[in-house]
TORPA-4810 file (N, C-alpha, C, O; in nm, 3 decimals):
<nodes>
NODE_1_-15.122_-15.120_-3.737_-15.001_-15.079_-3.667_-14.999_-14.926_-3.654_-15.023_-14.854_-3.751_M
NODE_2_-14.972_-14.878_-3.533_-14.972_-14.733_-3.516_-14.838_-14.677_-3.561_-14.731_-14.735_-3.539_T
NODE_3_-14.848_-14.561_-3.625_-14.726_-14.496_-3.672_-14.666_-14.414_-3.561_-14.737_-14.355_-3.480_H
NODE_4_-14.532_-14.410_-3.558_-14.465_-14.323_-3.462_-14.476_-14.179_-3.510_-14.526_-14.151_-3.619_G
NODE_5_-14.428_-14.086_-3.426_-14.432_-13.945_-3.465_-14.343_-13.921_-3.587_-14.240_-13.986_-3.604_P
NODE_6_-14.383_-13.825_-3.671_-14.301_-13.786_-3.786_-14.196_-13.687_-3.736_-14.228_-13.576_-3.694_T
NODE_7_-14.070_-13.729_-3.742_-13.962_-13.643_-3.695_-13.870_-13.610_-3.812_-13.812_-13.699_-3.874_I
NODE_8_-13.859_-13.483_-3.841_-13.776_-13.438_-3.951_-13.631_-13.427_-3.908_-13.601_-13.402_-3.791_G
NODE_9_-13.541_-13.444_-4.004_-13.400_-13.413_-3.983_-13.364_-13.306_-4.086_-13.375_-13.329_-4.206_V
NODE_10_-13.321_-13.190_-4.038_-13.285_-13.082_-4.129_-13.170_-13.131_-4.217_-13.061_-13.158_-4.168_L
NODE_11_-13.195_-13.141_-4.347_-13.104_-13.213_-4.437_-13.026_-13.120_-4.528_-13.007_-13.149_-4.646_A
NODE_12_-12.981_-13.007_-4.473_-12.902_-12.913_-4.554_-12.757_-12.956_-4.559_-12.690_-12.936_-4.661_L
NODE_13_-12.707_-13.013_-4.451_-12.572_-13.073_-4.447_-12.560_-13.146_-4.314_-12.651_-13.138_-4.231_Q
NODE_14_-12.450_-13.218_-4.293_-12.430_-13.285_-4.165_-12.467_-13.432_-4.169_-12.489_-13.490_-4.276_G
NODE_15_-12.473_-13.493_-4.049_-12.490_-13.639_-4.035_-12.637_-13.679_-4.048_-12.694_-13.740_-3.956_D
NODE_16_-12.698_-13.647_-4.158_-12.842_-13.667_-4.172_-12.879_-13.815_-4.165_-12.971_-13.853_-4.092_V
NODE_17_-12.807_-13.898_-4.241_-12.842_-14.040_-4.252_-12.839_-14.111_-4.116_-12.926_-14.192_-4.085_R
NODE_18_-12.737_-14.077_-4.035_-12.723_-14.141_-3.904_-12.838_-14.104_-3.812_-12.887_-14.188_-3.736_E
NODE_19_-12.881_-13.978_-3.818_-12.997_-13.937_-3.737_-13.123_-14.008_-3.781_-13.202_-14.054_-3.698_H
NODE_20_-13.144_-14.016_-3.913_-13.263_-14.085_-3.965_-13.265_-14.230_-3.915_-13.370_-14.281_-3.876_L
NODE_21_-13.149_-14.297_-3.918_-13.141_-14.437_-3.876_-13.173_-14.451_-3.727_-13.246_-14.542_-3.687_A
NODE_22_-13.117_-14.361_-3.644_-13.142_-14.368_-3.498_-13.291_-14.348_-3.469_-13.349_-14.420_-3.388_A
NODE_23_-13.352_-14.252_-3.536_-13.494_-14.224_-3.513_-13.581_-14.340_-3.558_-13.678_-14.377_-3.492_L
NODE_24_-13.544_-14.399_-3.674_-13.621_-14.513_-3.726_-13.616_-14.630_-3.627_-13.716_-14.699_-3.604_R
NODE_25_-13.497_-14.653_-3.569_-13.481_-14.766_-3.476_-13.565_-14.747_-3.350_-13.593_-14.843_-3.279_S
NODE_26_-13.606_-14.623_-3.322_-13.686_-14.593_-3.203_-13.836_-14.592_-3.232_-13.917_-14.559_-3.145_L
NODE_27_-13.872_-14.627_-3.356_-14.014_-14.633_-3.389_-14.073_-14.502_-3.438_-14.194_-14.492_-3.457_G
NODE_28_-13.988_-14.402_-3.458_-14.037_-14.276_-3.516_-14.041_-14.292_-3.667_-13.987_-14.388_-3.723_A
NODE_29_-14.107_-14.198_-3.732_-14.115_-14.197_-3.878_-14.030_-14.079_-3.927_-14.081_-13.967_-3.940_D
NODE_30_-13.901_-14.103_-3.956_-13.812_-13.990_-3.987_-13.820_-13.947_-4.133_-13.837_-14.030_-4.223_P
NODE_31_-13.808_-13.817_-4.155_-13.808_-13.762_-4.291_-13.699_-13.656_-4.303_-13.668_-13.587_-4.206_V
NODE_32_-13.642_-13.645_-4.423_-13.546_-13.538_-4.450_-13.622_-13.409_-4.477_-13.722_-13.409_-4.549_S
NODE_33_-13.574_-13.298_-4.421_-13.640_-13.169_-4.438_-13.547_-13.072_-4.509_-13.441_-13.037_-4.459_V
NODE_34_-13.591_-13.028_-4.629_-13.519_-12.924_-4.702_-13.612_-12.811_-4.746_-13.565_-12.706_-4.792_R
NODE_35_-13.740_-12.832_-4.732_-13.839_-12.736_-4.783_-13.942_-12.703_-4.675_-13.968_-12.786_-4.587_R
NODE_36_-14.002_-12.584_-4.681_-14.101_-12.546_-4.580_-14.217_-12.646_-4.569_-14.264_-12.673_-4.458_P
NODE_37_-14.264_-12.702_-4.682_-14.379_-12.794_-4.674_-14.340_-12.924_-4.604_-14.425_-12.989_-4.542_H
NODE_38_-14.212_-12.964_-4.614_-14.165_-13.083_-4.543_-14.158_-13.055_-4.393_-14.193_-13.141_-4.311_E
NODE_39_-14.114_-12.936_-4.358_-14.110_-12.896_-4.217_-14.251_-12.895_-4.157_-14.271_-12.937_-4.043_L
NODE_40_-14.347_-12.846_-4.235_-14.484_-12.832_-4.186_-14.546_-12.966_-4.149_-14.639_-12.971_-4.068_A
NODE_41_-14.496_-13.076_-4.207_-14.551_-13.208_-4.181_-14.492_-13.275_-4.056_-14.533_-13.385_-4.020_A
NODE_42_-14.396_-13.208_-3.990_-14.322_-13.272_-3.881_-14.383_-13.248_-3.744_-14.436_-13.141_-3.715_C
NODE_43_-14.375_-13.353_-3.659_-14.413_-13.341_-3.518_-14.293_-13.299_-3.433_-14.308_-13.255_-3.319_D
NODE_44_-14.173_-13.312_-3.491_-14.051_-13.274_-3.421_-13.940_-13.261_-3.524_-13.955_-13.306_-3.638_G
NODE_45_-13.828_-13.199_-3.485_-13.720_-13.173_-3.581_-13.585_-13.191_-3.515_-13.561_-13.140_-3.405_L
NODE_46_-13.495_-13.264_-3.582_-13.356_-13.274_-3.539_-13.272_-13.183_-3.628_-13.283_-13.187_-3.751_V
NODE_47_-13.187_-13.102_-3.565_-13.095_-13.016_-3.640_-12.955_-13.073_-3.617_-12.901_-13.061_-3.507_I
NODE_48_-12.896_-13.136_-3.720_-12.772_-13.212_-3.700_-12.649_-13.123_-3.693_-12.655_-13.001_-3.709_P
NODE_49_-12.535_-13.191_-3.668_-12.408_-13.122_-3.674_-12.377_-13.081_-3.818_-12.450_-13.118_-3.910_G
NODE_50_-12.271_-13.007_-3.836_-12.234_-12.954_-3.966_-12.157_-12.827_-3.939_-12.074_-12.824_-3.848_G
NODE_51_-12.181_-12.724_-4.014_-12.115_-12.596_-3.990_-12.225_-12.492_-3.979_-12.299_-12.468_-4.075_E
NODE_52_-12.236_-12.430_-3.862_-12.355_-12.350_-3.832_-12.374_-12.232_-3.928_-12.488_-12.202_-3.965_S
NODE_53_-12.265_-12.165_-3.970_-12.284_-12.051_-4.061_-12.332_-12.099_-4.197_-12.417_-12.036_-4.260_T
NODE_54_-12.277_-12.212_-4.244_-12.320_-12.270_-4.372_-12.467_-12.311_-4.365_-12.543_-12.288_-4.459_T
NODE_55_-12.506_-12.371_-4.252_-12.645_-12.416_-4.238_-12.742_-12.299_-4.246_-12.848_-12.310_-4.308_M
NODE_56_-12.705_-12.188_-4.182_-12.792_-12.070_-4.187_-12.801_-12.017_-4.330_-12.909_-11.982_-4.377_V
NODE_57_-12.686_-12.012_-4.399_-12.686_-11.966_-4.539_-12.777_-12.054_-4.625_-12.858_-12.003_-4.703_K
NODE_58_-12.763_-12.186_-4.609_-12.844_-12.279_-4.688_-12.991_-12.267_-4.651_-13.078_-12.271_-4.738_L
NODE_59_-13.020_-12.255_-4.521_-13.159_-12.240_-4.477_-13.221_-12.115_-4.539_-13.339_-12.115_-4.574_A
NODE_60_-13.142_-12.010_-4.551_-13.191_-11.886_-4.612_-13.219_-11.907_-4.760_-13.322_-11.864_-4.812_T
NODE_61_-13.126_-11.973_-4.829_-13.142_-12.001_-4.973_-13.268_-12.085_-4.998_-13.340_-12.063_-5.095_I
NODE_62_-13.293_-12.183_-4.910_-13.408_-12.273_-4.927_-13.536_-12.214_-4.868_-13.638_-12.284_-4.858_F
NODE_63_-13.532_-12.086_-4.829_-13.649_-12.020_-4.769_-13.699_-12.094_-4.645_-13.820_-12.105_-4.621_D
NODE_64_-13.604_-12.145_-4.569_-13.640_-12.224_-4.451_-13.616_-12.151_-4.320_-13.671_-12.190_-4.217_L
NODE_65_-13.535_-12.045_-4.320_-13.494_-11.985_-4.192_-13.614_-11.929_-4.116_-13.632_-11.959_-3.998_L
NODE_66_-13.696_-11.848_-4.183_-13.813_-11.792_-4.114_-13.914_-11.901_-4.073_-13.962_-11.899_-3.960_E
NODE_67_-13.946_-11.996_-4.164_-14.035_-12.105_-4.120_-13.980_-12.184_-4.001_-14.057_-12.226_-3.915_P
NODE_68_-13.848_-12.203_-3.995_-13.787_-12.272_-3.880_-13.807_-12.191_-3.753_-13.844_-12.244_-3.648_L
NODE_69_-13.782_-12.060_-3.763_-13.800_-11.973_-3.645_-13.946_-11.975_-3.599_-13.974_-11.984_-3.479_R
NODE_70_-14.038_-11.966_-3.694_-14.180_-11.966_-3.659_-14.221_-12.098_-3.596_-14.298_-12.100_-3.499_E
NODE_71_-14.171_-12.211_-3.651_-14.205_-12.343_-3.599_-14.158_-12.359_-3.455_-14.232_-12.407_-3.369_A
NODE_72_-14.034_-12.318_-3.428_-13.979_-12.330_-3.293_-14.052_-12.236_-3.197_-14.084_-12.275_-3.084_V
NODE_73_-14.079_-12.114_-3.242_-14.157_-12.020_-3.159_-14.295_-12.076_-3.129_-14.351_-12.055_-3.021_R
NODE_74_-14.349_-12.150_-3.227_-14.483_-12.205_-3.212_-14.488_-12.333_-3.129_-14.595_-12.391_-3.109_G
NODE_75_-14.372_-12.378_-3.080_-14.371_-12.493_-2.991_-14.331_-12.626_-3.054_-14.345_-12.730_-2.990_G
NODE_76_-14.281_-12.624_-3.179_-14.235_-12.750_-3.240_-14.117_-12.804_-3.159_-14.019_-12.733_-3.139_L
NODE_77_-14.125_-12.930_-3.113_-14.010_-12.988_-3.043_-13.890_-12.995_-3.138_-13.903_-13.037_-3.253_P
NODE_78_-13.774_-12.953_-3.089_-13.654_-12.954_-3.173_-13.534_-12.998_-3.090_-13.524_-12.968_-2.971_A
NODE_79_-13.444_-13.070_-3.156_-13.324_-13.125_-3.091_-13.204_-13.089_-3.177_-13.192_-13.136_-3.290_F
NODE_80_-13.116_-13.004_-3.125_-12.997_-12.962_-3.197_-12.873_-13.031_-3.144_-12.850_-13.034_-3.024_G
NODE_81_-12.791_-13.087_-3.236_-12.667_-13.152_-3.194_-12.548_-13.078_-3.255_-12.546_-13.051_-3.375_T
NODE_82_-12.450_-13.045_-3.172_-12.328_-12.976_-3.213_-12.362_-12.843_-3.283_-12.406_-12.749_-3.217_C
NODE_83_-12.345_-12.834_-3.415_-12.383_-12.709_-3.485_-12.532_-12.681_-3.466_-12.574_-12.565_-3.464_A
NODE_84_-12.612_-12.787_-3.452_-12.755_-12.770_-3.428_-12.784_-12.701_-3.296_-12.883_-12.629_-3.283_G
NODE_85_-12.697_-12.724_-3.196_-12.711_-12.653_-3.069_-12.690_-12.503_-3.090_-12.762_-12.421_-3.033_M
NODE_86_-12.590_-12.469_-3.174_-12.565_-12.327_-3.204_-12.687_-12.268_-3.276_-12.727_-12.154_-3.249_I
NODE_87_-12.746_-12.346_-3.367_-12.862_-12.299_-3.444_-12.981_-12.267_-3.353_-13.059_-12.176_-3.382_M
NODE_88_-12.996_-12.342_-3.243_-13.111_-12.321_-3.154_-13.084_-12.218_-3.044_-13.175_-12.179_-2.971_L
NODE_89_-12.957_-12.174_-3.033_-12.921_-12.083_-2.924_-12.965_-11.939_-2.955_-12.960_-11.894_-3.069_A
NODE_90_-13.009_-11.869_-2.850_-13.045_-11.728_-2.866_-12.921_-11.640_-2.876_-12.925_-11.533_-2.938_D
NODE_91_-12.810_-11.685_-2.814_-12.690_-11.599_-2.808_-12.566_-11.683_-2.840_-12.553_-11.797_-2.795_R
NODE_92_-12.474_-11.625_-2.918_-12.350_-11.695_-2.956_-12.229_-11.611_-2.916_-12.227_-11.490_-2.936_I
NODE_93_-12.129_-11.677_-2.858_-11.996_-11.616_-2.838_-11.904_-11.673_-2.946_-11.917_-11.789_-2.984_E
NODE_94_-11.812_-11.590_-2.994_-11.715_-11.635_-3.097_-11.786_-11.677_-3.225_-11.734_-11.762_-3.298_D
NODE_95_-11.901_-11.620_-3.253_-11.971_-11.652_-3.378_-11.905_-11.578_-3.494_-11.823_-11.490_-3.474_G
NODE_96_-11.943_-11.617_-3.614_-11.900_-11.541_-3.731_-11.968_-11.404_-3.727_-12.071_-11.389_-3.662_A
NODE_97_-11.911_-11.306_-3.794_-11.969_-11.172_-3.794_-12.113_-11.178_-3.842_-12.142_-11.231_-3.949_A
NODE_98_-12.204_-11.124_-3.762_-12.345_-11.119_-3.800_-12.412_-11.255_-3.808_-12.514_-11.269_-3.875_G
NODE_99_-12.355_-11.355_-3.741_-12.411_-11.491_-3.751_-12.554_-11.497_-3.698_-12.581_-11.453_-3.586_Q
NODE_100_-12.643_-11.552_-3.778_-12.783_-11.564_-3.738_-12.810_-11.705_-3.689_-12.739_-11.799_-3.723_E
NODE_101_-12.915_-11.718_-3.609_-12.958_-11.850_-3.563_-13.110_-11.860_-3.575_-13.179_-11.762_-3.603_T
NODE_102_-13.160_-11.981_-3.553_-13.305_-12.000_-3.541_-13.349_-11.946_-3.405_-13.451_-11.878_-3.394_I
NODE_103_-13.269_-11.977_-3.302_-13.300_-11.930_-3.167_-13.407_-12.015_-3.101_-13.453_-12.115_-3.158_G
NODE_104_-13.446_-11.975_-2.981_-13.547_-12.048_-2.906_-13.496_-12.096_-2.771_-13.567_-12.088_-2.671_G
NODE_105_-13.370_-12.146_-2.769_-13.310_-12.189_-2.642_-13.248_-12.068_-2.572_-13.169_-11.995_-2.631_L
NODE_106_-13.286_-12.050_-2.447_-13.237_-11.933_-2.373_-13.099_-11.963_-2.316_-13.080_-11.972_-2.194_H
NODE_107_-13.003_-11.977_-2.407_-12.866_-12.011_-2.368_-12.767_-11.927_-2.448_-12.799_-11.876_-2.555_I
NODE_108_-12.647_-11.913_-2.392_-12.533_-11.857_-2.465_-12.440_-11.972_-2.499_-12.395_-12.045_-2.410_T
NODE_109_-12.410_-11.988_-2.627_-12.324_-12.097_-2.673_-12.192_-12.038_-2.721_-12.190_-11.936_-2.789_V
NODE_110_-12.082_-12.104_-2.684_-11.952_-12.063_-2.738_-11.916_-12.156_-2.852_-11.901_-12.277_-2.834_R
NODE_111_-11.901_-12.097_-2.971_-11.872_-12.175_-3.092_-11.729_-12.228_-3.087_-11.638_-12.159_-3.040_R
NODE_112_-11.708_-12.351_-3.135_-11.574_-12.414_-3.136_-11.505_-12.401_-2.999_-11.385_-12.375_-2.991_N
NODE_113_-11.584_-12.418_-2.892_-11.535_-12.384_-2.759_-11.418_-12.469_-2.714_-11.329_-12.421_-2.644_A
NODE_114_-11.418_-12.595_-2.756_-11.314_-12.684_-2.704_-11.178_-12.658_-2.769_-11.076_-12.714_-2.728_F
NODE_115_-11.178_-12.573_-2.871_-11.052_-12.524_-2.925_-10.970_-12.630_-2.994_-11.010_-12.746_-3.004_G
NODE_116_-10.855_-12.588_-3.043_-10.777_-12.678_-3.124_-10.710_-12.788_-3.044_-10.682_-12.896_-3.097_R
NODE_117_-10.683_-12.760_-2.915_-10.606_-12.861_-2.841_-10.688_-12.990_-2.826_-10.630_-13.098_-2.812_Q
NODE_118_-10.817_-12.980_-2.827_-10.900_-13.102_-2.823_-11.007_-13.090_-2.930_-11.126_-13.086_-2.901_V
NODE_119_-10.962_-13.085_-3.056_-11.057_-13.072_-3.167_-11.168_-13.174_-3.156_-11.286_-13.143_-3.173_D
NODE_120_-11.128_-13.299_-3.127_-11.226_-13.406_-3.116_-11.186_-13.495_-3.000_-11.068_-13.528_-2.983_S
NODE_121_-11.284_-13.534_-2.919_-11.254_-13.626_-2.810_-11.383_-13.699_-2.771_-11.493_-13.662_-2.812_F
NODE_122_-11.366_-13.803_-2.692_-11.481_-13.880_-2.645_-11.476_-13.886_-2.494_-11.369_-13.885_-2.434_E
NODE_123_-11.595_-13.892_-2.433_-11.601_-13.903_-2.287_-11.730_-13.976_-2.249_-11.833_-13.960_-2.315_E
NODE_124_-11.723_-14.054_-2.142_-11.844_-14.113_-2.086_-11.914_-14.007_-2.002_-11.860_-13.962_-1.901_D
NODE_125_-12.033_-13.967_-2.044_-12.106_-13.858_-1.980_-12.224_-13.910_-1.901_-12.296_-13.998_-1.948_L
NODE_126_-12.242_-13.857_-1.783_-12.368_-13.880_-1.709_-12.472_-13.783_-1.764_-12.454_-13.662_-1.757_Q
NODE_127_-12.580_-13.837_-1.817_-12.687_-13.752_-1.870_-12.809_-13.769_-1.780_-12.854_-13.881_-1.754_V
NODE_128_-12.860_-13.658_-1.734_-12.978_-13.660_-1.647_-13.091_-13.737_-1.713_-13.127_-13.709_-1.828_D
NODE_129_-13.148_-13.833_-1.643_-13.259_-13.909_-1.698_-13.217_-14.041_-1.759_-13.303_-14.122_-1.795_G
NODE_130_-13.086_-14.065_-1.773_-13.037_-14.193_-1.826_-12.955_-14.261_-1.716_-12.869_-14.199_-1.653_L
NODE_131_-12.982_-14.388_-1.695_-12.917_-14.461_-1.584_-12.767_-14.475_-1.606_-12.687_-14.448_-1.516_A
NODE_132_-12.728_-14.518_-1.727_-12.587_-14.544_-1.754_-12.526_-14.431_-1.836_-12.597_-14.361_-1.909_D
NODE_133_-12.395_-14.412_-1.824_-12.330_-14.303_-1.899_-12.345_-14.320_-2.050_-12.362_-14.431_-2.101_P
NODE_134_-12.337_-14.208_-2.119_-12.341_-14.205_-2.265_-12.199_-14.182_-2.315_-12.128_-14.095_-2.263_V
NODE_135_-12.156_-14.260_-2.414_-12.025_-14.237_-2.476_-12.043_-14.119_-2.572_-12.096_-14.135_-2.682_R
NODE_136_-11.997_-14.002_-2.529_-12.023_-13.880_-2.606_-11.904_-13.847_-2.694_-11.790_-13.843_-2.648_A
NODE_137_-11.931_-13.824_-2.821_-11.827_-13.788_-2.919_-11.839_-13.638_-2.949_-11.943_-13.591_-2.997_V
NODE_138_-11.733_-13.565_-2.920_-11.728_-13.420_-2.944_-11.637_-13.393_-3.063_-11.523_-13.439_-3.065_F
NODE_139_-11.686_-13.319_-3.162_-11.608_-13.287_-3.282_-11.613_-13.135_-3.302_-11.715_-13.080_-3.343_I
NODE_140_-11.501_-13.068_-3.272_-11.498_-12.919_-3.280_-11.626_-12.861_-3.221_-11.695_-12.781_-3.283_R
NODE_141_-11.655_-12.904_-3.099_-11.789_-12.882_-3.044_-11.803_-12.747_-2.972_-11.705_-12.692_-2.922_A
NODE_142_-11.925_-12.696_-2.968_-11.953_-12.580_-2.883_-11.978_-12.628_-2.739_-11.998_-12.747_-2.716_P
NODE_143_-11.976_-12.536_-2.646_-12.032_-12.567_-2.514_-12.127_-12.455_-2.476_-12.131_-12.351_-2.542_W
NODE_144_-12.203_-12.477_-2.370_-12.299_-12.376_-2.324_-12.231_-12.291_-2.217_-12.192_-12.340_-2.111_V
NODE_145_-12.218_-12.165_-2.248_-12.148_-12.069_-2.161_-12.239_-12.025_-2.046_-12.193_-12.005_-1.934_E
NODE_146_-12.367_-12.009_-2.075_-12.462_-11.960_-1.975_-12.603_-12.005_-2.010_-12.637_-12.019_-2.127_A
NODE_147_-12.683_-12.029_-1.906_-12.824_-12.067_-1.928_-12.914_-11.976_-1.845_-12.875_-11.933_-1.737_V
NODE_148_-13.034_-11.948_-1.897_-13.134_-11.876_-1.819_-13.199_-11.974_-1.720_-13.177_-12.095_-1.726_D
NODE_149_-13.279_-11.919_-1.628_-13.336_-12.000_-1.520_-13.429_-12.110_-1.569_-13.450_-12.210_-1.499_D
NODE_150_-13.487_-12.092_-1.689_-13.586_-12.191_-1.735_-13.522_-12.305_-1.813_-13.593_-12.390_-1.868_D
NODE_151_-13.389_-12.310_-1.816_-13.319_-12.414_-1.890_-13.264_-12.519_-1.793_-13.199_-12.486_-1.694_V
NODE_152_-13.293_-12.644_-1.824_-13.248_-12.755_-1.741_-13.116_-12.807_-1.798_-13.106_-12.838_-1.917_E
NODE_153_-13.014_-12.818_-1.712_-12.885_-12.872_-1.754_-12.891_-13.024_-1.743_-12.917_-13.078_-1.635_V
NODE_154_-12.865_-13.093_-1.855_-12.872_-13.240_-1.857_-12.736_-13.305_-1.840_-12.728_-13.418_-1.791_L
NODE_155_-12.629_-13.237_-1.881_-12.496_-13.299_-1.870_-12.387_-13.193_-1.871_-12.399_-13.087_-1.933_A
NODE_156_-12.279_-13.226_-1.796_-12.159_-13.143_-1.793_-12.038_-13.233_-1.819_-12.040_-13.352_-1.789_R
NODE_157_-11.933_-13.173_-1.876_-11.808_-13.246_-1.896_-11.754_-13.288_-1.758_-11.754_-13.208_-1.665_V
NODE_158_-11.708_-13.413_-1.748_-11.662_-13.464_-1.620_-11.517_-13.432_-1.589_-11.485_-13.396_-1.476_G
NODE_159_-11.429_-13.444_-1.689_-11.285_-13.435_-1.664_-11.215_-13.338_-1.757_-11.275_-13.283_-1.850_D
NODE_160_-11.087_-13.318_-1.728_-11.002_-13.244_-1.821_-11.018_-13.094_-1.808_-11.082_-13.045_-1.715_G
NODE_161_-10.958_-13.019_-1.902_-10.957_-12.872_-1.893_-11.096_-12.811_-1.903_-11.118_-12.699_-1.858_P
NODE_162_-11.191_-12.885_-1.961_-11.326_-12.831_-1.977_-11.424_-12.884_-1.870_-11.545_-12.870_-1.885_A
NODE_163_-11.370_-12.946_-1.765_-11.457_-13.005_-1.661_-11.559_-12.903_-1.611_-11.525_-12.788_-1.583_A
NODE_164_-11.683_-12.948_-1.600_-11.790_-12.862_-1.551_-11.865_-12.786_-1.659_-11.971_-12.729_-1.633_G
NODE_165_-11.811_-12.784_-1.780_-11.879_-12.713_-1.889_-12.009_-12.785_-1.926_-12.015_-12.908_-1.928_R
NODE_166_-12.112_-12.706_-1.954_-12.244_-12.761_-1.987_-12.245_-12.808_-2.132_-12.208_-12.733_-2.222_I
NODE_167_-12.288_-12.934_-2.154_-12.286_-12.989_-2.291_-12.419_-13.053_-2.332_-12.428_-13.109_-2.441_V
NODE_168_-12.522_-13.045_-2.246_-12.655_-13.091_-2.286_-12.758_-13.016_-2.204_-12.744_-13.001_-2.083_A
NODE_169_-12.863_-12.968_-2.273_-12.967_-12.887_-2.207_-13.105_-12.923_-2.262_-13.120_-12.978_-2.371_V
NODE_170_-13.206_-12.888_-2.180_-13.344_-12.902_-2.225_-13.423_-12.782_-2.173_-13.403_-12.736_-2.060_R
NODE_171_-13.513_-12.733_-2.255_-13.600_-12.621_-2.216_-13.735_-12.646_-2.282_-13.751_-12.623_-2.402_Q
NODE_172_-13.830_-12.692_-2.205_-13.961_-12.726_-2.263_-13.944_-12.829_-2.373_-13.886_-12.935_-2.349_G
NODE_173_-13.994_-12.800_-2.495_-13.984_-12.898_-2.605_-13.852_-12.892_-2.681_-13.837_-12.959_-2.783_P
NODE_174_-13.756_-12.813_-2.632_-13.628_-12.798_-2.702_-13.517_-12.869_-2.625_-13.513_-12.866_-2.503_L
NODE_175_-13.429_-12.934_-2.702_-13.319_-13.008_-2.642_-13.195_-12.984_-2.727_-13.206_-12.965_-2.848_M
NODE_176_-13.078_-12.984_-2.666_-12.956_-12.967_-2.745_-12.838_-13.034_-2.675_-12.828_-13.036_-2.552_A
NODE_177_-12.747_-13.088_-2.758_-12.623_-13.146_-2.706_-12.505_-13.092_-2.785_-12.516_-13.067_-2.905_T
NODE_178_-12.390_-13.074_-2.716_-12.267_-13.034_-2.784_-12.209_-13.149_-2.863_-12.138_-13.130_-2.961_S
NODE_179_-12.242_-13.270_-2.817_-12.181_-13.389_-2.877_-12.271_-13.445_-2.987_-12.382_-13.396_-3.010_F
NODE_180_-12.222_-13.549_-3.054_-12.290_-13.612_-3.167_-12.352_-13.745_-3.122_-12.284_-13.847_-3.125_H
NODE_181_-12.479_-13.747_-3.081_-12.537_-13.872_-3.031_-12.563_-13.973_-3.142_-12.591_-14.090_-3.115_P
NODE_182_-12.553_-13.929_-3.269_-12.580_-14.021_-3.381_-12.458_-14.106_-3.414_-12.467_-14.200_-3.493_E
NODE_183_-12.341_-14.075_-3.352_-12.220_-14.153_-3.375_-12.223_-14.273_-3.281_-12.236_-14.257_-3.159_V
NODE_184_-12.210_-14.393_-3.336_-12.217_-14.512_-3.252_-12.358_-14.567_-3.249_-12.445_-14.522_-3.324_G
NODE_185_-12.380_-14.667_-3.163_-12.508_-14.740_-3.170_-12.598_-14.711_-3.051_-12.701_-14.777_-3.034_S
NODE_186_-12.562_-14.613_-2.967_-12.642_-14.581_-2.848_-12.746_-14.476_-2.887_-12.713_-14.361_-2.914_D
NODE_187_-12.873_-14.518_-2.890_-12.976_-14.422_-2.934_-13.058_-14.367_-2.819_-13.169_-14.318_-2.840_D
NODE_188_-13.006_-14.375_-2.696_-13.087_-14.331_-2.581_-13.111_-14.180_-2.577_-13.216_-14.135_-2.530_R
NODE_189_-13.014_-14.101_-2.625_-13.035_-13.956_-2.625_-13.143_-13.920_-2.727_-13.229_-13.836_-2.700_V
NODE_190_-13.139_-13.984_-2.844_-13.249_-13.968_-2.940_-13.381_-14.013_-2.877_-13.487_-13.954_-2.899_H
NODE_191_-13.372_-14.120_-2.798_-13.492_-14.171_-2.730_-13.555_-14.067_-2.639_-13.677_-14.056_-2.630_G
NODE_192_-13.471_-13.990_-2.570_-13.522_-13.881_-2.485_-13.598_-13.780_-2.570_-13.703_-13.729_-2.528_M
NODE_193_-13.545_-13.751_-2.690_-13.612_-13.654_-2.776_-13.744_-13.711_-2.832_-13.845_-13.641_-2.836_F
NODE_194_-13.742_-13.838_-2.873_-13.865_-13.899_-2.923_-13.973_-13.895_-2.814_-14.090_-13.869_-2.843_V
NODE_195_-13.934_-13.920_-2.689_-14.028_-13.909_-2.577_-14.083_-13.767_-2.563_-14.202_-13.747_-2.539_D
NODE_196_-13.993_-13.669_-2.580_-14.035_-13.527_-2.575_-14.141_-13.500_-2.683_-14.243_-13.435_-2.657_L
NODE_197_-14.115_-13.551_-2.804_-14.209_-13.529_-2.915_-14.342_-13.598_-2.886_-14.448_-13.539_-2.908_V
NODE_198_-14.336_-13.719_-2.836_-14.460_-13.794_-2.806_-14.543_-13.723_-2.700_-14.666_-13.728_-2.703_R
NODE_199_-14.475_-13.658_-2.605_-14.548_-13.595_-2.495_-14.589_-13.450_-2.525_-14.660_-13.387_-2.448_S
NODE_200_-14.542_-13.399_-2.640_-14.571_-13.257_-2.672_-14.718_-13.239_-2.711_-14.761_-13.127_-2.741_A
</nodes>
């Protein structure tokens, strides 16, 4: 039996278990990543939701921040969800003072963009490359304020005060969503990432 790609889930905080389960259901070989040697064994990496400033602090404590930056610079496929999108962004609006990121995605992300009036909401999103809409769950989510020319927009909010805001992007081997694709049983967005890893 052939093994699927080894896809790590950055396990410093956030919805790690749900991501591992989604990846496993798609035939990937998921592993939790907390150490540089675990990262080195991965064909791809998921950076889950959580709290982006805390994740950077923990990544620094675990001596993971520089290895993460080097891996992404070196072409490791990576998929950031919610706080993970902030972690992969080159530029942040409304970030904490001196907030650092892994970077790699040529985007500007606005942290906690949806604000308090819609702390959490769900919407059926059209995602480029998927036939049917995705039930997207947003939890104190960021949105993408601006993208460079080499970034492909995969989804925008359809309705409401945030209509038109960018909430899913892809740039080469990097992918990010504002929403939490690990919530619920629809693993098609993870499937897009597994395909990215397989083709890398």
